[in-house]
All heavy atoms as a GROMACS GRO file, in nm:
protein
  608
    1LEU      N    1   0.470  -0.996   0.568
    1LEU     CA    2   0.344  -0.926   0.579
    1LEU      C    3   0.308  -0.911   0.727
    1LEU      O    4   0.268  -0.806   0.764
    1LEU     CB    5   0.238  -1.003   0.503
    1LEU     CG    6   0.103  -0.943   0.508
    1LEU    CD1    7   0.093  -0.804   0.457
    1LEU    CD2    8  -0.002  -1.032   0.436
    2GLU      N    9   0.322  -1.025   0.802
    2GLU     CA   10   0.281  -1.007   0.945
    2GLU      C   11   0.368  -0.902   1.015
    2GLU      O   12   0.307  -0.826   1.100
    2GLU     CB   13   0.302  -1.144   1.015
    2GLU     CG   14   0.200  -1.246   0.986
    2GLU     CD   15   0.062  -1.194   1.030
    2GLU    OE1   16   0.043  -1.144   1.148
    2GLU    OE2   17  -0.042  -1.212   0.947
    3GLN      N   18   0.491  -0.897   0.995
    3GLN     CA   19   0.576  -0.795   1.056
    3GLN      C   20   0.534  -0.652   1.012
    3GLN      O   21   0.517  -0.562   1.096
    3GLN     CB   22   0.724  -0.816   1.018
    3GLN     CG   23   0.823  -0.722   1.089
    3GLN     CD   24   0.960  -0.752   1.051
    3GLN    OE1   25   0.996  -0.859   1.002
    3GLN    NE2   26   1.046  -0.658   1.088
    4ASP      N   27   0.494  -0.629   0.892
    4ASP     CA   28   0.452  -0.505   0.849
    4ASP      C   29   0.313  -0.471   0.903
    4ASP      O   30   0.287  -0.349   0.932
    4ASP     CB   31   0.450  -0.493   0.693
    4ASP     CG   32   0.589  -0.492   0.636
    4ASP    OD1   33   0.679  -0.460   0.704
    4ASP    OD2   34   0.603  -0.525   0.516
    5LEU      N   35   0.233  -0.571   0.926
    5LEU     CA   36   0.098  -0.535   0.981
    5LEU      C   37   0.115  -0.502   1.133
    5LEU      O   38   0.035  -0.430   1.182
    5LEU     CB   39   0.006  -0.666   0.968
    5LEU     CG   40  -0.049  -0.696   0.838
    5LEU    CD1   41  -0.113  -0.832   0.827
    5LEU    CD2   42  -0.159  -0.591   0.801
    6ARG      N   43   0.218  -0.558   1.202
    6ARG     CA   44   0.241  -0.527   1.339
    6ARG      C   45   0.318  -0.395   1.358
    6ARG      O   46   0.331  -0.350   1.478
    6ARG     CB   47   0.320  -0.641   1.413
    6ARG     CG   48   0.228  -0.766   1.426
    6ARG     CD   49   0.294  -0.867   1.524
    6ARG     NE   50   0.424  -0.911   1.475
    6ARG     CZ   51   0.444  -1.008   1.400
    6ARG    NH1   52   0.351  -1.093   1.357
    6ARG    NH2   53   0.574  -1.045   1.357
    7SER      N   54   0.372  -0.339   1.261
    7SER     CA   55   0.452  -0.218   1.274
    7SER      C   56   0.361  -0.095   1.321
    7SER      O   57   0.233  -0.111   1.321
    7SER     CB   58   0.518  -0.180   1.139
    7SER     OG   59   0.421  -0.134   1.045
    8ASP      N   60   0.411   0.008   1.373
    8ASP     CA   61   0.339   0.122   1.413
    8ASP      C   62   0.380   0.245   1.333
    8ASP      O   63   0.488   0.293   1.357
    8ASP     CB   64   0.364   0.140   1.573
    8ASP     CG   65   0.270   0.243   1.633
    8ASP    OD1   66   0.169   0.273   1.561
    8ASP    OD2   67   0.313   0.303   1.733
    9PRO      N   68   0.297   0.296   1.246
    9PRO     CA   69   0.160   0.246   1.215
    9PRO      C   70   0.173   0.132   1.126
    9PRO      O   71   0.271   0.105   1.061
    9PRO     CB   72   0.094   0.367   1.147
    9PRO     CG   73   0.210   0.444   1.093
    9PRO     CD   74   0.325   0.424   1.186
   10PRO      N   75   0.054   0.053   1.114
   10PRO     CA   76   0.059  -0.064   1.031
   10PRO      C   77   0.086  -0.031   0.888
   10PRO      O   78   0.048   0.078   0.836
   10PRO     CB   79  -0.087  -0.116   1.044
   10PRO     CG   80  -0.131  -0.072   1.182
   10PRO     CD   81  -0.064   0.064   1.197
   11CYS      N   82   0.161  -0.124   0.820
   11CYS     CA   83   0.206  -0.107   0.677
   11CYS      C   84   0.295  -0.003   0.656
   11CYS      O   85   0.342   0.027   0.534
   11CYS     CB   86   0.086  -0.099   0.582
   11CYS     SG   87  -0.036  -0.239   0.607
   12HIS      N   88   0.344   0.072   0.755
   12HIS     CA   89   0.437   0.188   0.734
   12HIS      C   90   0.566   0.152   0.667
   12HIS      O   91   0.612   0.225   0.575
   12HIS     CB   92   0.468   0.252   0.872
   12HIS     CG   93   0.536   0.385   0.860
   12HIS    ND1   94   0.472   0.495   0.810
   12HIS    CD2   95   0.663   0.418   0.888
   12HIS    CE1   96   0.571   0.594   0.803
   12HIS    NE2   97   0.676   0.548   0.857
   13PRO      N   98   0.633   0.034   0.698
   13PRO     CA   99   0.754   0.006   0.621
   13PRO      C  100   0.733  -0.001   0.469
   13PRO      O  101   0.822   0.032   0.393
   13PRO     CB  102   0.798  -0.135   0.678
   13PRO     CG  103   0.733  -0.125   0.823
   13PRO     CD  104   0.605  -0.059   0.804
   14ARG      N  105   0.618  -0.050   0.432
   14ARG     CA  106   0.593  -0.062   0.290
   14ARG      C  107   0.566   0.072   0.222
   14ARG      O  108   0.607   0.106   0.115
   14ARG     CB  109   0.478  -0.157   0.259
   14ARG     CG  110   0.509  -0.298   0.302
   14ARG     CD  111   0.405  -0.398   0.267
   14ARG     NE  112   0.448  -0.531   0.313
   14ARG     CZ  113   0.401  -0.641   0.264
   14ARG    NH1  114   0.322  -0.644   0.157
   14ARG    NH2  115   0.442  -0.758   0.302
   15ALA      N  116   0.499   0.163   0.296
   15ALA     CA  117   0.486   0.310   0.250
   15ALA      C  118   0.627   0.372   0.237
   15ALA      O  119   0.640   0.439   0.138
   15ALA     CB  120   0.397   0.377   0.345
   16CYS      N  121   0.711   0.348   0.330
   16CYS     CA  122   0.850   0.400   0.327
   16CYS      C  123   0.924   0.351   0.205
   16CYS      O  124   0.995   0.419   0.140
   16CYS     CB  125   0.924   0.379   0.456
   16CYS     SG  126   0.858   0.475   0.596
   17ALA      N  127   0.910   0.228   0.181
   17ALA     CA  128   0.977   0.156   0.063
   17ALA      C  129   0.935   0.228  -0.069
   17ALA      O  130   1.017   0.242  -0.155
   17ALA     CB  131   0.941   0.013   0.061
   18ILE      N  132   0.808   0.270  -0.081
   18ILE     CA  133   0.760   0.342  -0.196
   18ILE      C  134   0.839   0.477  -0.209
   18ILE      O  135   0.897   0.506  -0.314
   18ILE     CB  136   0.612   0.371  -0.190
   18ILE    CG1  137   0.535   0.234  -0.206
   18ILE    CG2  138   0.577   0.459  -0.314
   18ILE    CD1  139   0.382   0.247  -0.182
   19GLN      N  140   0.844   0.551  -0.094
   19GLN     CA  141   0.914   0.678  -0.099
   19GLN      C  142   1.059   0.666  -0.129
   19GLN      O  143   1.119   0.741  -0.213
   19GLN     CB  144   0.902   0.744   0.037
   19GLN     CG  145   0.760   0.807   0.066
   19GLN     CD  146   0.727   0.913  -0.051
   19GLN    OE1  147   0.623   0.897  -0.116
   19GLN    NE2  148   0.805   1.006  -0.071
   20ASN      N  149   1.128   0.566  -0.077
   20ASN     CA  150   1.269   0.535  -0.102
   20ASN      C  151   1.289   0.505  -0.257
   20ASN      O  152   1.377   0.555  -0.307
   20ASN     CB  153   1.321   0.423  -0.011
   20ASN     CG  154   1.326   0.461   0.129
   20ASN    OD1  155   1.330   0.577   0.165
   20ASN    ND2  156   1.335   0.361   0.213
   21CYS      N  157   1.202   0.414  -0.306
   21CYS     CA  158   1.209   0.383  -0.444
   21CYS      C  159   1.194   0.505  -0.535
   21CYS      O  160   1.269   0.531  -0.627
   21CYS     CB  161   1.106   0.283  -0.477
   21CYS     SG  162   1.111   0.221  -0.648
   22LEU      N  163   1.092   0.584  -0.510
   22LEU     CA  164   1.066   0.708  -0.587
   22LEU      C  165   1.183   0.802  -0.572
   22LEU      O  166   1.224   0.854  -0.689
   22LEU     CB  167   0.940   0.776  -0.534
   22LEU     CG  168   0.810   0.707  -0.570
   22LEU    CD1  169   0.694   0.773  -0.492
   22LEU    CD2  170   0.782   0.703  -0.711
   23THR      N  171   1.238   0.818  -0.463
   23THR     CA  172   1.351   0.908  -0.450
   23THR      C  173   1.476   0.856  -0.536
   23THR      O  174   1.535   0.937  -0.608
   23THR     CB  175   1.393   0.918  -0.305
   23THR    OG1  176   1.286   0.969  -0.230
   23THR    CG2  177   1.508   1.012  -0.284
   24LYS      N  178   1.497   0.736  -0.527
   24LYS     CA  179   1.615   0.669  -0.593
   24LYS      C  180   1.588   0.669  -0.758
   24LYS      O  181   1.690   0.668  -0.818
   24LYS     CB  182   1.637   0.520  -0.554
   24LYS     CG  183   1.705   0.508  -0.419
   24LYS     CD  184   1.753   0.373  -0.402
   24LYS     CE  185   1.664   0.309  -0.298
   24LYS     NZ  186   1.690   0.168  -0.265
   25ASN      N  187   1.465   0.676  -0.796
   25ASN     CA  188   1.438   0.661  -0.933
   25ASN      C  189   1.379   0.789  -0.997
   25ASN      O  190   1.298   0.779  -1.095
   25ASN     CB  191   1.337   0.538  -0.957
   25ASN     CG  192   1.412   0.408  -0.938
   25ASN    OD1  193   1.492   0.367  -1.013
   25ASN    ND2  194   1.379   0.350  -0.823
   26GLY      N  195   1.408   0.903  -0.942
   26GLY     CA  196   1.364   1.028  -1.004
   26GLY      C  197   1.215   1.047  -1.000
   26GLY      O  198   1.158   1.104  -1.095
   27TYR      N  199   1.147   0.982  -0.905
   27TYR     CA  200   0.999   0.994  -0.900
   27TYR      C  201   0.927   0.927  -1.026
   27TYR      O  202   0.818   0.971  -1.058
   27TYR     CB  203   0.949   1.136  -0.870
   27TYR     CG  204   0.987   1.178  -0.733
   27TYR    CD1  205   1.115   1.233  -0.718
   27TYR    CD2  206   0.918   1.142  -0.621
   27TYR    CE1  207   1.166   1.263  -0.580
   27TYR    CE2  208   0.959   1.173  -0.495
   27TYR     CZ  209   1.079   1.235  -0.475
   27TYR     OH  210   1.129   1.259  -0.346
   28ASP      N  211   0.996   0.825  -1.074
   28ASP     CA  212   0.932   0.755  -1.190
   28ASP      C  213   0.848   0.637  -1.128
   28ASP      O  214   0.900   0.541  -1.083
   28ASP     CB  215   1.042   0.689  -1.274
   28ASP     CG  216   0.988   0.621  -1.398
   28ASP    OD1  217   0.870   0.592  -1.400
   28ASP    OD2  218   1.070   0.585  -1.496
   29GLU      N  219   0.717   0.660  -1.116
   29GLU     CA  220   0.631   0.570  -1.054
   29GLU      C  221   0.634   0.434  -1.118
   29GLU      O  222   0.613   0.331  -1.041
   29GLU     CB  223   0.486   0.621  -1.052
   29GLU     CG  224   0.473   0.736  -0.960
   29GLU     CD  225   0.323   0.791  -0.947
   29GLU    OE1  226   0.236   0.709  -0.953
   29GLU    OE2  227   0.309   0.914  -0.932
   30ALA      N  228   0.649   0.421  -1.244
   30ALA     CA  229   0.656   0.284  -1.318
   30ALA      C  230   0.769   0.201  -1.256
   30ALA      O  231   0.748   0.077  -1.246
   30ALA     CB  232   0.675   0.309  -1.460
   31LYS      N  233   0.874   0.259  -1.210
   31LYS     CA  234   0.987   0.177  -1.154
   31LYS      C  235   0.954   0.132  -1.012
   31LYS      O  236   1.034   0.052  -0.959
   31LYS     CB  237   1.113   0.256  -1.165
   31LYS     CG  238   1.164   0.280  -1.293
   31LYS     CD  239   1.300   0.363  -1.301
   31LYS     CE  240   1.337   0.380  -1.442
   31LYS     NZ  241   1.472   0.450  -1.452
   32CYS      N  242   0.854   0.183  -0.952
   32CYS     CA  243   0.819   0.138  -0.816
   32CYS      C  244   0.694   0.072  -0.800
   32CYS      O  245   0.640   0.059  -0.690
   32CYS     CB  246   0.826   0.274  -0.733
   32CYS     SG  247   0.976   0.359  -0.740
   33ALA      N  248   0.633   0.020  -0.908
   33ALA     CA  249   0.499  -0.034  -0.903
   33ALA      C  250   0.501  -0.150  -0.808
   33ALA      O  251   0.397  -0.174  -0.736
   33ALA     CB  252   0.466  -0.083  -1.044
   34GLN      N  253   0.607  -0.238  -0.800
   34GLN     CA  254   0.597  -0.352  -0.711
   34GLN      C  255   0.595  -0.310  -0.569
   34GLN      O  256   0.531  -0.375  -0.483
   34GLN     CB  257   0.726  -0.442  -0.739
   34GLN     CG  258   0.858  -0.388  -0.685
   34GLN     CD  259   0.930  -0.293  -0.782
   34GLN    OE1  260   0.872  -0.235  -0.877
   34GLN    NE2  261   1.060  -0.279  -0.753
   35PHE      N  262   0.642  -0.193  -0.525
   35PHE     CA  263   0.630  -0.145  -0.394
   35PHE      C  264   0.484  -0.092  -0.362
   35PHE      O  265   0.442  -0.120  -0.248
   35PHE     CB  266   0.733  -0.035  -0.366
   35PHE     CG  267   0.877  -0.080  -0.369
   35PHE    CD1  268   0.945  -0.057  -0.483
   35PHE    CD2  269   0.934  -0.157  -0.270
   35PHE    CE1  270   1.084  -0.100  -0.505
   35PHE    CE2  271   1.062  -0.197  -0.278
   35PHE     CZ  272   1.144  -0.174  -0.391
   36VAL      N  273   0.426  -0.031  -0.464
   36VAL     CA  274   0.285   0.008  -0.447
   36VAL      C  275   0.197  -0.115  -0.430
   36VAL      O  276   0.120  -0.125  -0.341
   36VAL     CB  277   0.239   0.094  -0.567
   36VAL    CG1  278   0.087   0.125  -0.554
   36VAL    CG2  279   0.316   0.219  -0.573
   37ASP      N  280   0.226  -0.216  -0.511
   37ASP     CA  281   0.146  -0.343  -0.496
   37ASP      C  282   0.162  -0.406  -0.365
   37ASP      O  283   0.072  -0.459  -0.304
   37ASP     CB  284   0.188  -0.446  -0.605
   37ASP     CG  285   0.139  -0.398  -0.749
   37ASP    OD1  286   0.052  -0.326  -0.760
   37ASP    OD2  287   0.206  -0.446  -0.843
   38ALA      N  288   0.291  -0.407  -0.308
   38ALA     CA  289   0.314  -0.459  -0.177
   38ALA      C  290   0.241  -0.387  -0.070
   38ALA      O  291   0.195  -0.446   0.030
   38ALA     CB  292   0.462  -0.456  -0.149
   39LEU      N  293   0.242  -0.250  -0.081
   39LEU     CA  294   0.157  -0.168   0.019
   39LEU      C  295   0.013  -0.204   0.009
   39LEU      O  296  -0.046  -0.229   0.118
   39LEU     CB  297   0.187  -0.015  -0.004
   39LEU     CG  298   0.097   0.076   0.080
   39LEU    CD1  299   0.131   0.060   0.227
   39LEU    CD2  300   0.100   0.218   0.036
   40TYR      N  301  -0.042  -0.212  -0.108
   40TYR     CA  302  -0.182  -0.247  -0.119
   40TYR      C  303  -0.217  -0.378  -0.059
   40TYR      O  304  -0.318  -0.398  -0.007
   40TYR     CB  305  -0.232  -0.232  -0.261
   40TYR     CG  306  -0.232  -0.094  -0.322
   40TYR    CD1  307  -0.262  -0.065  -0.453
   40TYR    CD2  308  -0.217   0.024  -0.233
   40TYR    CE1  309  -0.272   0.067  -0.495
   40TYR    CE2  310  -0.220   0.149  -0.277
   40TYR     CZ  311  -0.251   0.169  -0.418
   40TYR     OH  312  -0.256   0.297  -0.460
   41GLU      N  313  -0.126  -0.475  -0.080
   41GLU     CA  314  -0.140  -0.609  -0.028
   41GLU      C  315  -0.144  -0.604   0.132
   41GLU      O  316  -0.231  -0.660   0.192
   41GLU     CB  317  -0.023  -0.699  -0.069
   41GLU     CG  318  -0.019  -0.833   0.008
   41GLU     CD  319   0.111  -0.911  -0.007
   41GLU    OE1  320   0.216  -0.844  -0.004
   41GLU    OE2  321   0.095  -1.032  -0.022
   42CYS      N  322  -0.053  -0.525   0.184
   42CYS     CA  323  -0.058  -0.511   0.332
   42CYS      C  324  -0.186  -0.441   0.379
   42CYS      O  325  -0.248  -0.478   0.475
   42CYS     CB  326   0.064  -0.424   0.375
   42CYS     SG  327   0.084  -0.410   0.552
   43CYS      N  328  -0.218  -0.329   0.302
   43CYS     CA  329  -0.344  -0.253   0.341
   43CYS      C  330  -0.469  -0.344   0.329
   43CYS      O  331  -0.559  -0.345   0.423
   43CYS     CB  332  -0.358  -0.134   0.258
   43CYS     SG  333  -0.229  -0.013   0.284
   44GLN      N  334  -0.476  -0.426   0.226
   44GLN     CA  335  -0.595  -0.518   0.218
   44GLN      C  336  -0.594  -0.613   0.336
   44GLN      O  337  -0.702  -0.636   0.393
   44GLN     CB  338  -0.577  -0.593   0.088
   44GLN     CG  339  -0.694  -0.687   0.065
   44GLN     CD  340  -0.686  -0.765  -0.067
   44GLN    OE1  341  -0.579  -0.785  -0.125
   44GLN    NE2  342  -0.801  -0.814  -0.114
   45ALA      N  343  -0.478  -0.669   0.372
   45ALA     CA  344  -0.478  -0.766   0.489
   45ALA      C  345  -0.517  -0.686   0.620
   45ALA      O  346  -0.579  -0.736   0.702
   45ALA     CB  347  -0.337  -0.825   0.501
   46PHE      N  348  -0.469  -0.561   0.628
   46PHE     CA  349  -0.503  -0.476   0.746
   46PHE      C  350  -0.652  -0.459   0.757
   46PHE      O  351  -0.713  -0.483   0.867
   46PHE     CB  352  -0.436  -0.344   0.734
   46PHE     CG  353  -0.474  -0.242   0.842
   46PHE    CD1  354  -0.431  -0.252   0.972
   46PHE    CD2  355  -0.565  -0.139   0.806
   46PHE    CE1  356  -0.469  -0.162   1.072
   46PHE    CE2  357  -0.611  -0.053   0.901
   46PHE     CZ  358  -0.565  -0.057   1.026
   47TYR      N  359  -0.722  -0.428   0.652
   47TYR     CA  360  -0.859  -0.410   0.654
   47TYR      C  361  -0.940  -0.532   0.673
   47TYR      O  362  -1.040  -0.536   0.747
   47TYR     CB  363  -0.913  -0.336   0.533
   47TYR     CG  364  -0.873  -0.185   0.528
   47TYR    CD1  365  -0.800  -0.134   0.427
   47TYR    CD2  366  -0.898  -0.106   0.639
   47TYR    CE1  367  -0.754  -0.002   0.426
   47TYR    CE2  368  -0.875   0.033   0.643
   47TYR     CZ  369  -0.796   0.090   0.543
   47TYR     OH  370  -0.753   0.211   0.533
   48GLU      N  371  -0.887  -0.642   0.611
   48GLU     CA  372  -0.952  -0.776   0.637
   48GLU      C  373  -0.954  -0.815   0.779
   48GLU      O  374  -1.045  -0.869   0.837
   48GLU     CB  375  -0.891  -0.883   0.546
   48GLU     CG  376  -0.930  -0.869   0.403
   48GLU     CD  377  -0.852  -0.961   0.307
   48GLU    OE1  378  -0.763  -1.040   0.359
   48GLU    OE2  379  -0.873  -0.959   0.191
   49ARG      N  380  -0.839  -0.785   0.844
   49ARG     CA  381  -0.816  -0.824   0.985
   49ARG      C  382  -0.894  -0.730   1.080
   49ARG      O  383  -0.943  -0.774   1.183
   49ARG     CB  384  -0.673  -0.818   1.018
   49ARG     CG  385  -0.637  -0.865   1.157
   49ARG     CD  386  -0.480  -0.878   1.179
   49ARG     NE  387  -0.433  -0.981   1.097
   49ARG     CZ  388  -0.302  -1.022   1.086
   49ARG    NH1  389  -0.211  -0.950   1.156
   49ARG    NH2  390  -0.263  -1.123   1.015
   50ASN      N  391  -0.900  -0.601   1.047
   50ASN     CA  392  -0.945  -0.504   1.141
   50ASN      C  393  -1.082  -0.439   1.111
   50ASN      O  394  -1.137  -0.360   1.186
   50ASN     CB  395  -0.839  -0.390   1.164
   50ASN     CG  396  -0.712  -0.446   1.222
   50ASN    OD1  397  -0.716  -0.496   1.335
   50ASN    ND2  398  -0.606  -0.451   1.137
   51GLY      N  399  -1.128  -0.466   0.982
   51GLY     CA  400  -1.255  -0.403   0.941
   51GLY      C  401  -1.233  -0.274   0.875
   51GLY      O  402  -1.133  -0.209   0.888
   52ASP      N  403  -1.336  -0.238   0.791
   52ASP     CA  404  -1.327  -0.120   0.709
   52ASP      C  405  -1.329   0.017   0.797
   52ASP      O  406  -1.298   0.121   0.744
   52ASP     CB  407  -1.443  -0.108   0.614
   52ASP     CG  408  -1.420  -0.203   0.492
   52ASP    OD1  409  -1.320  -0.264   0.488
   52ASP    OD2  410  -1.511  -0.199   0.404
   53ASN      N  411  -1.363   0.006   0.923
   53ASN     CA  412  -1.362   0.123   1.003
   53ASN      C  413  -1.230   0.147   1.073
   53ASN      O  414  -1.207   0.250   1.134
   53ASN     CB  415  -1.464   0.116   1.119
   53ASN     CG  416  -1.602   0.128   1.060
   53ASN    OD1  417  -1.632   0.200   0.967
   53ASN    ND2  418  -1.701   0.053   1.116
   54ALA      N  419  -1.136   0.052   1.055
   54ALA     CA  420  -0.995   0.069   1.109
   54ALA      C  421  -0.923   0.181   1.022
   54ALA      O  422  -0.971   0.212   0.905
   54ALA     CB  423  -0.927  -0.060   1.100
   55ALA      N  424  -0.824   0.233   1.075
   55ALA     CA  425  -0.745   0.333   1.000
   55ALA      C  426  -0.597   0.324   1.033
   55ALA      O  427  -0.550   0.296   1.142
   55ALA     CB  428  -0.795   0.478   1.037
   56THR      N  429  -0.518   0.355   0.927
   56THR     CA  430  -0.378   0.369   0.944
   56THR      C  431  -0.336   0.471   0.841
   56THR      O  432  -0.382   0.473   0.734
   56THR     CB  433  -0.293   0.236   0.920
   56THR    OG1  434  -0.150   0.265   0.933
   56THR    CG2  435  -0.334   0.167   0.790
   57VAL      N  436  -0.234   0.562   0.880
   57VAL     CA  437  -0.196   0.671   0.794
   57VAL      C  438  -0.128   0.612   0.671
   57VAL      O  439  -0.117   0.684   0.571
   57VAL     CB  440  -0.108   0.773   0.862
   57VAL    CG1  441  -0.183   0.845   0.976
   57VAL    CG2  442   0.018   0.709   0.918
   58SER      N  443  -0.080   0.495   0.672
   58SER     CA  444  -0.008   0.439   0.565
   58SER      C  445  -0.088   0.387   0.453
   58SER      O  446  -0.040   0.365   0.343
   58SER     CB  447   0.083   0.316   0.614
   58SER     OG  448   0.168   0.369   0.716
   59CYS      N  449  -0.225   0.375   0.470
   59CYS     CA  450  -0.307   0.310   0.371
   59CYS      C  451  -0.419   0.413   0.328
   59CYS      O  452  -0.472   0.489   0.408
   59CYS     CB  453  -0.379   0.185   0.434
   59CYS     SG  454  -0.258   0.054   0.472
   60PRO      N  455  -0.460   0.391   0.199
   60PRO     CA  456  -0.583   0.470   0.160
   60PRO      C  457  -0.704   0.412   0.233
   60PRO      O  458  -0.700   0.300   0.284
   60PRO     CB  459  -0.593   0.445   0.009
   60PRO     CG  460  -0.493   0.334  -0.027
   60PRO     CD  461  -0.400   0.313   0.097
   61LYS      N  462  -0.818   0.481   0.227
   61LYS     CA  463  -0.943   0.436   0.286
   61LYS      C  464  -0.977   0.304   0.212
   61LYS      O  465  -0.938   0.290   0.096
   61LYS     CB  466  -1.049   0.541   0.272
   61LYS     CG  467  -1.022   0.669   0.353
   61LYS     CD  468  -1.018   0.652   0.492
   61LYS     CE  469  -0.989   0.780   0.580
   61LYS     NZ  470  -0.950   0.756   0.710
   62PRO      N  471  -1.051   0.217   0.279
   62PRO     CA  472  -1.082   0.084   0.219
   62PRO      C  473  -1.150   0.097   0.084
   62PRO      O  474  -1.109   0.022  -0.008
   62PRO     CB  475  -1.176   0.022   0.319
   62PRO     CG  476  -1.166   0.102   0.447
   62PRO     CD  477  -1.112   0.232   0.409
   63ASN      N  478  -1.248   0.186   0.058
   63ASN     CA  479  -1.310   0.198  -0.073
   63ASN      C  480  -1.214   0.238  -0.178
   63ASN      O  481  -1.219   0.191  -0.284
   63ASN     CB  482  -1.427   0.294  -0.067
   63ASN     CG  483  -1.544   0.230   0.020
   63ASN    OD1  484  -1.556   0.113   0.042
   63ASN    ND2  485  -1.634   0.324   0.065
   64LEU      N  486  -1.124   0.331  -0.150
   64LEU     CA  487  -1.026   0.381  -0.246
   64LEU      C  488  -0.929   0.267  -0.260
   64LEU      O  489  -0.888   0.249  -0.386
   64LEU     CB  490  -0.955   0.499  -0.194
   64LEU     CG  491  -0.849   0.563  -0.285
   64LEU    CD1  492  -0.900   0.598  -0.425
   64LEU    CD2  493  -0.790   0.688  -0.215
   65LEU      N  494  -0.888   0.198  -0.160
   65LEU     CA  495  -0.797   0.087  -0.190
   65LEU      C  496  -0.846  -0.012  -0.271
   65LEU      O  497  -0.784  -0.058  -0.369
   65LEU     CB  498  -0.766   0.019  -0.048
   65LEU     CG  499  -0.677  -0.113  -0.058
   65LEU    CD1  500  -0.540  -0.075  -0.101
   65LEU    CD2  501  -0.677  -0.179   0.080
   66ARG      N  502  -0.976  -0.059  -0.253
   66ARG     CA  503  -1.038  -0.153  -0.343
   66ARG      C  504  -1.045  -0.100  -0.494
   66ARG      O  505  -1.010  -0.179  -0.588
   66ARG     CB  506  -1.172  -0.188  -0.295
   66ARG     CG  507  -1.175  -0.283  -0.177
   66ARG     CD  508  -1.312  -0.335  -0.137
   66ARG     NE  509  -1.393  -0.238  -0.064
   66ARG     CZ  510  -1.382  -0.232   0.071
   66ARG    NH1  511  -1.300  -0.299   0.141
   66ARG    NH2  512  -1.466  -0.141   0.132
   67LEU      N  513  -1.082   0.027  -0.511
   67LEU     CA  514  -1.079   0.087  -0.642
   67LEU      C  515  -0.939   0.079  -0.708
   67LEU      O  516  -0.923   0.032  -0.822
   67LEU     CB  517  -1.127   0.230  -0.636
   67LEU     CG  518  -1.120   0.311  -0.765
   67LEU    CD1  519  -1.214   0.241  -0.876
   67LEU    CD2  520  -1.159   0.460  -0.748
   68LYS      N  521  -0.836   0.118  -0.634
   68LYS     CA  522  -0.704   0.124  -0.681
   68LYS      C  523  -0.655  -0.017  -0.722
   68LYS      O  524  -0.586  -0.042  -0.827
   68LYS     CB  525  -0.601   0.190  -0.582
   68LYS     CG  526  -0.628   0.341  -0.561
   68LYS     CD  527  -0.576   0.403  -0.687
   68LYS     CE  528  -0.569   0.553  -0.665
   68LYS     NZ  529  -0.532   0.626  -0.784
   69MET      N  530  -0.686  -0.119  -0.637
   69MET     CA  531  -0.644  -0.251  -0.667
   69MET      C  532  -0.713  -0.306  -0.792
   69MET      O  533  -0.651  -0.374  -0.874
   69MET     CB  534  -0.676  -0.338  -0.543
   69MET     CG  535  -0.588  -0.310  -0.429
   69MET     SD  536  -0.609  -0.410  -0.280
   69MET     CE  537  -0.529  -0.560  -0.341
   70GLU      N  538  -0.843  -0.276  -0.807
   70GLU     CA  539  -0.917  -0.313  -0.924
   70GLU      C  540  -0.857  -0.249  -1.047
   70GLU      O  541  -0.831  -0.314  -1.150
   70GLU     CB  542  -1.059  -0.275  -0.917
   70GLU     CG  543  -1.146  -0.330  -1.032
   70GLU     CD  544  -1.142  -0.478  -1.052
   70GLU    OE1  545  -1.135  -0.553  -0.950
   70GLU    OE2  546  -1.150  -0.522  -1.163
   71GLN      N  547  -0.825  -0.125  -1.045
   71GLN     CA  548  -0.762  -0.051  -1.157
   71GLN      C  549  -0.631  -0.120  -1.192
   71GLN      O  550  -0.596  -0.136  -1.313
   71GLN     CB  551  -0.740   0.093  -1.126
   71GLN     CG  552  -0.869   0.176  -1.115
   71GLN     CD  553  -0.841   0.318  -1.067
   71GLN    OE1  554  -0.741   0.354  -0.992
   71GLN    NE2  555  -0.930   0.406  -1.109
   72ARG      N  556  -0.548  -0.148  -1.088
   72ARG     CA  557  -0.418  -0.212  -1.114
   72ARG      C  558  -0.433  -0.355  -1.180
   72ARG      O  559  -0.355  -0.387  -1.268
   72ARG     CB  560  -0.330  -0.223  -0.988
   72ARG     CG  561  -0.293  -0.080  -0.934
   72ARG     CD  562  -0.216  -0.090  -0.804
   72ARG     NE  563  -0.080  -0.113  -0.831
   72ARG     CZ  564   0.010  -0.023  -0.868
   72ARG    NH1  565  -0.034   0.099  -0.894
   72ARG    NH2  566   0.136  -0.050  -0.882
   73LYS      N  567  -0.534  -0.427  -1.147
   73LYS     CA  568  -0.563  -0.554  -1.208
   73LYS      C  569  -0.588  -0.537  -1.357
   73LYS      O  570  -0.553  -0.618  -1.438
   73LYS     CB  571  -0.682  -0.619  -1.142
   73LYS     CG  572  -0.652  -0.690  -1.013
   73LYS     CD  573  -0.781  -0.762  -0.957
   73LYS     CE  574  -0.766  -0.784  -0.816
   73LYS     NZ  575  -0.899  -0.827  -0.766
   74ARG      N  576  -0.654  -0.423  -1.392
   74ARG     CA  577  -0.689  -0.399  -1.533
   74ARG      C  578  -0.571  -0.329  -1.603
   74ARG      O  579  -0.587  -0.291  -1.720
   74ARG     CB  580  -0.815  -0.309  -1.537
   74ARG     CG  581  -0.941  -0.387  -1.490
   74ARG     CD  582  -1.065  -0.303  -1.515
   74ARG     NE  583  -1.046  -0.163  -1.477
   74ARG     CZ  584  -1.133  -0.096  -1.403
   74ARG    NH1  585  -1.235  -0.152  -1.361
   74ARG    NH2  586  -1.108   0.027  -1.366
   75GLY      N  587  -0.460  -0.301  -1.533
   75GLY     CA  588  -0.347  -0.240  -1.600
   75GLY      C  589  -0.360  -0.093  -1.595
   75GLY      O  590  -0.271  -0.030  -1.659
   76VAL      N  591  -0.439  -0.027  -1.523
   76VAL     CA  592  -0.447   0.120  -1.501
   76VAL      C  593  -0.351   0.145  -1.396
   76VAL      O  594  -0.377   0.114  -1.281
   76VAL     CB  595  -0.594   0.170  -1.480
   76VAL    CG1  596  -0.595   0.320  -1.461
   76VAL    CG2  597  -0.683   0.123  -1.592
   77ARG      N  598  -0.252   0.226  -1.419
   77ARG     CA  599  -0.149   0.269  -1.315
   77ARG      C  600  -0.166   0.407  -1.279
   77ARG      O  601  -0.187   0.501  -1.356
   77ARG     CB  602  -0.014   0.233  -1.356
   77ARG     CG  603   0.016   0.092  -1.382
   77ARG     CD  604   0.072   0.023  -1.267
   77ARG     NE  605   0.074  -0.118  -1.286
   77ARG     CZ  606   0.101  -0.210  -1.210
   77ARG    NH1  607   0.123  -0.183  -1.080
   77ARG    NH2  608   0.095  -0.335  -1.229
   0.00000   0.00000   0.00000
């Protein structure tokens, strides 16, 4: 996590991992859920560390991130 937070842009390796997974799996998002979860984990840590006004192209905006994470907890993908 620390290494991905220090990347430029932050969390970018995790966003790339999603793209690689989707490409390898015919864009079947269900097969890449763990990579999406990993990106959201990184993004959450990024905003916790830098505040909601921080920005990185690899992450959704903080409010959308929180919504998406809540949906995933409830099983909505």
